[in-house]
Backbone as JSON, one array per atom type, in Angstrom:
{
  "sequence": "MASKLHIKKGDTVMVITGESKGMQGRVLKVDPKAYKVIVEGVNEVSKHTKPNADNPKGGIIKKEAFIHISNLKVIDSKGNPTRLGKITDDKTGKSVRYSKKSGEVIK",
  "N": [[114.97, 88.92, 103.21], [112.37, 86.89, 101.98], [109.5, 85.51, 103.48], [108.27, 81.98, 103.52], [106.21, 80.57, 100.9], [102.54, 79.85, 100.73], [102.09, 79.09, 98.09], [102.63, 77.04, 95.23], [104.45, 76.45, 92.14], [102.68, 75.13, 89.41], [100.36, 74.56, 91.19], [96.68, 74.73, 91.45], [94.78, 77.49, 91.48], [92.51, 80.23, 92.71], [90.87, 82.75, 92.24], [90.0, 85.12, 94.87], [89.39, 87.79, 95.03], [89.05, 90.92, 93.34], [89.19, 92.06, 90.16], [89.33, 89.97, 88.68], [87.98, 87.88, 89.89], [86.71, 84.77, 90.89], [87.81, 83.39, 88.95], [89.74, 80.45, 87.56], [92.86, 78.91, 87.5], [96.2, 77.31, 86.56], [99.24, 77.8, 88.45], [101.81, 79.49, 87.03], [104.24, 80.93, 87.8], [106.25, 82.01, 90.21], [106.79, 84.52, 92.14], [108.75, 85.13, 94.98], [109.68, 87.18, 96.29], [108.25, 89.49, 95.79], [105.58, 88.79, 96.56], [104.03, 87.73, 94.57], [101.98, 85.83, 91.75], [102.13, 84.27, 88.71], [99.34, 83.42, 87.4], [97.72, 81.19, 84.82], [95.74, 82.47, 82.36], [94.47, 84.25, 83.94], [93.88, 87.71, 85.02], [94.78, 88.94, 82.71], [96.36, 91.3, 80.64], [96.42, 93.71, 78.01], [99.11, 94.32, 75.67], [101.18, 96.35, 73.81], [102.72, 95.82, 71.08], [105.88, 96.62, 69.26], [106.87, 95.82, 66.01], [108.98, 92.68, 65.43], [111.1, 90.24, 65.49], [109.89, 87.57, 66.32], [107.01, 88.56, 66.12], [106.19, 89.72, 63.36], [104.29, 91.55, 62.58], [103.57, 93.34, 65.02], [101.55, 95.17, 66.84], [98.85, 94.3, 69.63], [99.13, 92.6, 72.15], [97.39, 90.03, 73.85], [98.6, 89.0, 77.53], [99.42, 87.08, 80.68], [99.19, 89.0, 83.59], [101.32, 89.54, 86.75], [99.64, 88.61, 89.8], [98.59, 89.41, 93.39], [99.36, 86.95, 95.75], [97.95, 87.11, 98.2], [95.49, 87.55, 97.03], [94.53, 84.78, 96.31], [93.16, 81.37, 96.68], [94.31, 78.13, 97.12], [92.78, 74.92, 95.43], [91.53, 72.28, 96.13], [91.4, 68.59, 95.44], [88.98, 67.8, 95.35], [87.89, 70.26, 94.52], [87.34, 72.45, 95.68], [87.89, 75.69, 97.17], [90.94, 76.15, 99.68], [92.38, 76.81, 102.84], [95.44, 76.04, 103.35], [97.68, 74.04, 105.4], [100.19, 72.19, 107.47], [101.62, 69.03, 108.02], [103.34, 66.11, 109.27], [104.33, 63.61, 107.0], [103.45, 60.56, 107.87], [104.64, 58.11, 106.61], [106.95, 58.68, 105.11], [107.95, 60.6, 106.72], [108.63, 63.29, 106.06], [107.2, 66.76, 105.72], [104.11, 67.53, 104.74], [101.82, 69.41, 102.65], [98.23, 70.06, 103.44], [94.33, 69.56, 103.27], [92.95, 72.14, 104.88], [90.18, 72.01, 104.71], [89.31, 69.83, 103.91], [90.97, 67.94, 104.26], [92.64, 66.36, 103.28], [96.06, 65.49, 101.48], [97.55, 67.9, 99.69], [99.1, 67.67, 96.48]],
  "CA": [[114.55, 87.27, 102.37], [110.92, 86.76, 101.66], [109.0, 84.1, 103.83], [107.76, 80.65, 103.0], [104.81, 80.93, 100.54], [101.72, 78.76, 100.42], [101.38, 78.39, 96.95], [103.92, 76.61, 94.06], [104.26, 76.47, 90.59], [102.09, 73.93, 89.49], [99.24, 74.48, 92.15], [95.61, 75.21, 90.64], [94.22, 78.43, 92.48], [91.09, 80.33, 92.19], [91.26, 84.25, 92.59], [88.83, 84.92, 95.57], [89.07, 88.92, 95.21], [89.44, 91.93, 92.51], [88.84, 92.06, 88.83], [89.85, 88.22, 88.1], [87.09, 87.15, 90.98], [86.4, 83.68, 90.93], [88.43, 82.63, 88.0], [90.79, 79.64, 88.2], [93.94, 78.73, 86.79], [97.4, 77.1, 87.07], [100.06, 78.74, 88.76], [103.0, 79.47, 85.85], [105.47, 81.46, 87.75], [105.89, 82.63, 91.32], [108.07, 85.53, 92.2], [108.71, 84.98, 96.38], [109.96, 88.36, 96.86], [107.21, 90.5, 95.51], [104.62, 87.57, 96.83], [103.02, 87.79, 93.62], [102.13, 84.89, 90.96], [101.37, 84.7, 87.25], [98.3, 82.4, 86.91], [97.44, 81.03, 83.64], [94.27, 82.9, 82.03], [93.93, 85.31, 85.39], [94.24, 88.87, 85.19], [95.0, 89.06, 81.21], [96.61, 92.52, 80.29], [96.83, 94.15, 76.84], [100.46, 94.64, 75.77], [101.61, 96.81, 72.79], [104.16, 95.4, 70.7], [106.49, 96.87, 67.93], [107.05, 94.63, 65.12], [110.0, 92.13, 66.08], [111.26, 88.39, 64.99], [108.36, 86.54, 66.86], [105.52, 89.11, 65.92], [106.55, 90.55, 62.2], [103.5, 92.86, 62.56], [103.29, 94.32, 66.14], [100.21, 95.35, 67.32], [98.34, 94.36, 70.88], [99.32, 90.92, 72.39], [97.34, 89.93, 75.68], [99.05, 88.32, 78.28], [99.23, 87.18, 82.16], [100.05, 90.01, 84.49], [101.38, 89.18, 88.06], [98.71, 88.73, 91.08], [99.41, 89.25, 94.6], [99.52, 86.32, 96.54], [97.0, 87.18, 99.09], [94.41, 87.51, 96.12], [93.87, 83.67, 95.68], [93.35, 80.26, 97.53], [94.3, 76.93, 96.42], [92.0, 74.21, 94.91], [92.21, 70.82, 96.48], [91.43, 67.75, 94.56], [87.52, 68.08, 95.2], [87.49, 71.36, 93.54], [87.02, 73.44, 96.72], [88.8, 76.32, 97.49], [90.88, 75.84, 100.78], [93.21, 76.83, 103.03], [96.44, 75.13, 103.59], [97.85, 73.27, 106.81], [101.47, 71.46, 107.4], [101.39, 67.89, 108.92], [104.55, 65.39, 109.11], [103.63, 62.4, 106.53], [103.75, 59.19, 108.78], [105.49, 56.94, 106.11], [108.37, 59.38, 104.85], [108.35, 61.62, 107.9], [108.71, 64.66, 105.69], [106.15, 67.67, 105.92], [103.55, 67.87, 103.6], [100.51, 69.99, 102.78], [96.96, 69.54, 103.49], [93.7, 70.76, 102.7], [92.04, 72.26, 106.16], [88.75, 71.95, 104.4], [88.73, 68.39, 103.47], [91.85, 67.22, 105.3], [93.7, 65.56, 102.42], [97.21, 65.88, 101.17], [97.87, 68.43, 98.67], [100.67, 67.49, 96.04]],
  "C": [[113.29, 87.37, 102.91], [110.97, 85.23, 103.0], [108.56, 83.08, 103.04], [106.1, 81.1, 102.21], [103.7, 79.95, 100.6], [101.25, 78.35, 99.17], [102.6, 78.42, 96.17], [103.32, 76.92, 93.3], [103.61, 75.35, 90.37], [100.64, 73.87, 90.35], [98.0, 75.27, 90.94], [95.09, 76.35, 91.81], [92.78, 78.93, 92.13], [91.26, 82.07, 93.05], [89.56, 84.46, 93.53], [88.69, 86.53, 95.44], [89.56, 89.89, 94.05], [88.9, 91.44, 91.4], [88.4, 90.79, 88.08], [88.49, 87.62, 89.11], [86.32, 85.84, 90.68], [86.67, 82.71, 89.44], [89.49, 81.51, 88.65], [91.67, 79.34, 87.07], [94.95, 78.19, 87.23], [98.53, 78.03, 87.26], [101.51, 78.31, 87.78], [104.14, 79.65, 86.52], [105.2, 82.18, 89.26], [107.47, 83.68, 91.89], [107.68, 86.01, 94.0], [109.04, 86.36, 96.91], [109.08, 89.63, 96.92], [105.91, 90.16, 96.19], [103.32, 87.65, 95.82], [103.38, 86.67, 92.48], [101.6, 85.22, 89.28], [100.45, 83.53, 87.16], [97.52, 82.23, 85.31], [95.87, 80.89, 83.35], [93.95, 83.82, 82.89], [94.7, 86.42, 84.94], [95.5, 89.12, 83.37], [95.24, 90.79, 81.12], [97.08, 92.75, 78.59], [98.1, 94.94, 76.81], [100.46, 95.33, 74.08], [102.65, 96.6, 72.41], [104.69, 95.8, 69.66], [106.95, 95.47, 67.08], [108.66, 93.95, 65.46], [109.96, 90.75, 65.29], [109.99, 87.61, 64.89], [107.2, 87.37, 66.21], [105.98, 90.23, 64.84], [105.53, 91.85, 62.27], [102.83, 93.65, 63.55], [101.94, 94.07, 66.57], [99.9, 94.64, 68.89], [98.31, 92.79, 71.09], [98.26, 90.86, 73.66], [98.02, 88.73, 76.26], [98.87, 88.29, 79.33], [100.14, 88.2, 82.68], [100.17, 89.44, 85.71], [99.64, 89.42, 88.65], [99.06, 88.8, 92.25], [98.65, 87.88, 95.34], [98.38, 86.25, 97.58], [95.34, 87.4, 98.4], [93.73, 86.02, 95.72], [94.19, 82.24, 97.02], [93.68, 79.36, 96.46], [93.24, 76.18, 96.5], [92.56, 72.81, 95.38], [91.14, 70.17, 95.29], [89.76, 67.57, 94.02], [86.99, 69.4, 94.17], [87.12, 72.48, 94.38], [88.05, 74.39, 96.8], [89.55, 76.47, 98.8], [91.81, 76.49, 101.74], [94.24, 75.87, 103.26], [97.18, 74.85, 105.17], [99.5, 72.48, 106.3], [101.41, 70.21, 108.26], [102.91, 67.23, 108.39], [103.73, 64.07, 108.62], [104.4, 61.01, 107.52], [104.77, 58.05, 107.98], [106.86, 57.64, 105.52], [109.0, 59.94, 105.64], [108.88, 63.03, 107.21], [107.29, 65.5, 105.95], [105.43, 67.83, 104.79], [102.37, 68.96, 103.67], [99.86, 69.6, 102.59], [95.92, 70.4, 103.41], [93.14, 71.39, 104.13], [90.67, 72.16, 106.13], [88.08, 70.52, 104.23], [89.87, 67.17, 104.52], [93.19, 66.3, 104.64], [94.96, 66.34, 101.86], [97.02, 66.66, 99.74], [99.32, 68.13, 97.61], [100.85, 68.82, 95.4]]
}
């Protein structure tokens, strides 16, 4: 079984290494077994398609490919890339993620 991941669907992340370094986007899909995610507008690849019902002409389509979680950092509300920690919320008693850089809770 895969361990828990620090990135969730809907998080805003920044690529810290690789071809797409410095790009930011929202996480669209998470694959916890492979430790990979798809980020909106990041790591785009060209896919050659045959004509089909969705694309009658066929041709080359740009789409996002998976990127490894180790190449990403979560962006906090101030727009800074940060590491995440977990603390217990005083009001609800639930565990919440927080930014280690600014100390604020990440939703």
